C-alpha positions in Angstrom: -5.9 51.3 -127.7 -3.7 53.1 -125.6 -0.7 51.3 -124.3 0.7 51.9 -120.6 4.0 53.5 -119.6 6.4 50.7 -119.5 7.8 52.3 -116.6 4.5 52.6 -114.9 3.8 49.1 -115.3 6.6 47.7 -113.6 5.8 49.8 -110.7 2.2 48.4 -110.4 3.6 44.9 -110.7 6.0 45.4 -108.1 3.6 46.8 -105.8 1.2 43.8 -106.2 4.0 41.0 -105.8 5.1 43.5 -102.5 1.4 43.1 -101.1 0.9 39.2 -101.9 4.3 38.3 -100.4 4.0 40.1 -97.1 2.8 38.0 -94.2 -0.1 38.4 -92.3 0.1 39.1 -88.8 -2.4 37.8 -86.2 -2.9 39.3 -83.4 -5.0 36.9 -80.8 -7.5 38.5 -78.4 -6.6 38.5 -74.7 -9.5 37.6 -72.3 -10.7 40.9 -70.7 -10.5 38.4 -67.4 -7.9 36.2 -66.3 -9.4 33.1 -64.7 -8.9 32.5 -61.0 -6.8 30.1 -58.9 -8.9 27.4 -57.6 -8.7 26.8 -54.1 -9.4 23.5 -52.2 -11.6 23.8 -49.2 -10.8 21.5 -46.2 -13.4 18.9 -45.7 -15.9 19.4 -43.3 -16.4 17.6 -39.8 -19.6 17.1 -37.9 -19.1 16.5 -34.7 -21.2 14.0 -32.4 -23.5 15.6 -29.8 -22.3 15.1 -26.4 -23.9 12.7 -24.3 -23.6 11.7 -20.4 -23.3 8.5 -18.6 -25.7 7.8 -16.3 -24.8 6.1 -13.5 -26.0 2.1 -12.4 -27.8 1.7 -9.3 -25.7 0.5 -6.9 -25.2 -2.9 -6.0 -26.0 -4.8 -2.8 -23.5 -5.2 -0.4 -22.0 -8.9 -0.2 -20.0 -9.7 3.1 -17.4 -12.1 1.6 -16.7 -15.6 3.3 -13.3 -14.1 4.6 -14.8 -11.6 6.7 -17.0 -14.1 8.9 -15.9 -14.7 12.2 -14.9 -18.6 13.1 -15.0 -20.5 16.2 -11.7 -21.2 15.9 -10.8 -17.5 15.7 -12.6 -17.1 18.5 -11.1 -19.8 20.7 -7.4 -18.4 19.6 -7.8 -14.9 20.3 -6.7 -12.6 22.8 -8.9 -11.1 25.7 -8.7 -8.6 28.8 -10.5 -10.6 31.4 -13.8 -9.0 33.0 -12.9 -10.3 36.5 -9.1 -10.5 36.9 -8.3 -7.6 34.4 -5.7 -9.5 33.0 -5.1 -9.6 29.2 -4.5 -13.0 28.1 -4.2 -15.0 24.7 -6.4 -17.9 24.5 -4.8 -21.6 23.0 -7.6 -23.7 21.7 -10.2 -21.9 24.2 -8.0 -22.4 27.1 -5.2 -20.4 28.9 -3.6 -21.3 32.2 -0.8 -20.1 33.7 0.9 -19.5 37.3 0.8 -21.1 40.5 -0.4 -20.5 44.5 -1.9 -17.1 44.5 -0.8 -16.5 40.7 -2.6 -19.2 39.3 -5.5 -18.3 36.7 -6.9 -20.7 34.4 -9.7 -19.2 31.5 -11.8 -21.2 29.9 -14.3 -20.2 26.8 -17.5 -22.3 27.4 -20.3 -23.3 24.8 -22.2 -22.5 23.4 -21.4 -19.6 21.4 -23.6 -17.2 19.4 -23.2 -15.6 15.9 -25.5 -12.5 14.6 -25.3 -8.8 13.8 -25.5 -6.8 17.0 -24.1 -3.3 16.2 -25.7 -3.3 12.7 -22.9 -3.0 10.1 -23.8 -6.2 8.1 -21.4 -8.5 9.7 -22.1 -11.4 12.0 -20.6 -10.8 15.3 -20.3 -13.1 18.5 -21.4 -13.7 22.2 -19.5 -15.8 24.3 -18.8 -17.0 27.7 -15.5 -16.7 29.7 -14.8 -18.4 32.8 -12.2 -17.6 35.1 -10.5 -19.3 38.0 -7.9 -18.5 40.3 -7.4 -21.9 42.0 -10.3 -21.8 44.5 -13.4 -23.8 43.7 -15.0 -20.3 42.1 -15.4 -20.0 38.3 -16.6 -16.3 37.8 -18.0 -16.4 34.4 -18.9 -13.5 32.0 -20.8 -12.8 29.0 -18.4 -11.1 26.0 -19.0 -9.5 22.6 -17.1 -10.0 19.9 -17.7 -7.4 17.0 -16.5 -8.4 13.8 -14.1 -5.9 12.0 -13.8 -6.9 8.5 -12.9 -10.6 9.8 -10.7 -9.7 12.5 -12.4 -10.4 16.1 -12.5 -7.7 18.5 -13.5 -7.6 22.3 -16.0 -4.9 22.4 -18.0 -5.5 25.4 -18.6 -7.6 28.6 -20.5 -7.8 31.8 -20.1 -10.7 34.8 -22.7 -13.1 34.8 -21.7 -15.2 38.2 -20.1 -18.0 40.0 -20.6 -21.2 38.3 -23.8 -20.4 36.5 -24.7 -23.1 33.6 -25.5 -21.3 30.3 -27.6 -23.4 28.3 -28.1 -21.2 24.8 -27.3 -17.6 23.7 -28.8 -16.0 21.2 -28.0 -12.4 19.3 -31.6 -10.7 18.7 -31.1 -7.4 17.0 -29.1 -5.3 19.5 -30.0 -7.5 22.5 -28.3 -11.2 24.0 -30.6 -13.5 25.2 -29.2 -16.3 27.6 -31.0 -19.6 29.0 -29.2 -20.7 32.0 -29.6 -22.1 35.2 -28.3 -20.4 38.5 -28.4 -21.3 42.3 -31.4 -21.7 43.8 -32.2 -21.0 47.5 -31.0 -24.4 48.5 -28.8 -25.5 45.9 -25.3 -25.7 46.6 -22.6 -23.3 44.3 -21.4 -26.5 42.7 -25.1 -27.5 41.1 -27.4 -24.6 40.2 -30.9 -25.6 38.9 -32.9 -22.5 39.0 -34.0 -21.9 35.4 -33.7 -18.2 34.1 -33.6 -16.2 30.8 -31.6 -12.9 31.2 -31.7 -10.2 27.9 -28.6 -8.1 27.7 -28.8 -4.7 25.7 -25.4 -3.6 23.9 -25.2 0.2 24.2 -22.4 2.5 23.6 -21.4 2.3 27.2 -21.4 -1.5 27.2 -23.8 -4.2 27.9 -26.3 -3.9 31.0 -29.3 -6.7 32.2 -32.5 -5.0 30.8 -34.8 -8.1 31.3 -34.6 -11.1 33.6 -37.4 -13.7 33.4 -38.5 -17.1 35.0 
């Protein structure tokens, strides 16, 4: 059996020892594609469908109590007198001033009628004013007063005679119906006895006598 060369054997041993003691190198393989960063999306919002409000039916117009004319307001209002054409303010249905040729007495007589004569939904009034200038005559007139939102406003008037007696007044549509006594052929002016029913119609031009009946 052959014996190895001592020098050669030593070199073999050194090589083996070097191969066993060398540290192993591990190379980690990088991924071919790097992961992309994650993007957070905003949450979606669903809009409500558009809608249209439907207007409700109009409510009926109600006349407030404050807008109603009162007898007290009429008996204390200002009038332009149909006969003398003077402007006076009544107090409790009466005005009196002056003396001699300047004397004037104005009185508001009963009855007073209420009703919507101009069709605006508010109750107007019809009344009688009498004017006396110091003599025996009392010249009376029919006056229509409009209700302007609760404020009495003189609108139209017409003279009806000397010392007539009005028994009743009524507003019917755009007319005033008056039942009265006037002087007959044999009556003294102080004491009328002839019954008469008159209908006065209201137009844009004022009042006019549209019908007379016994």
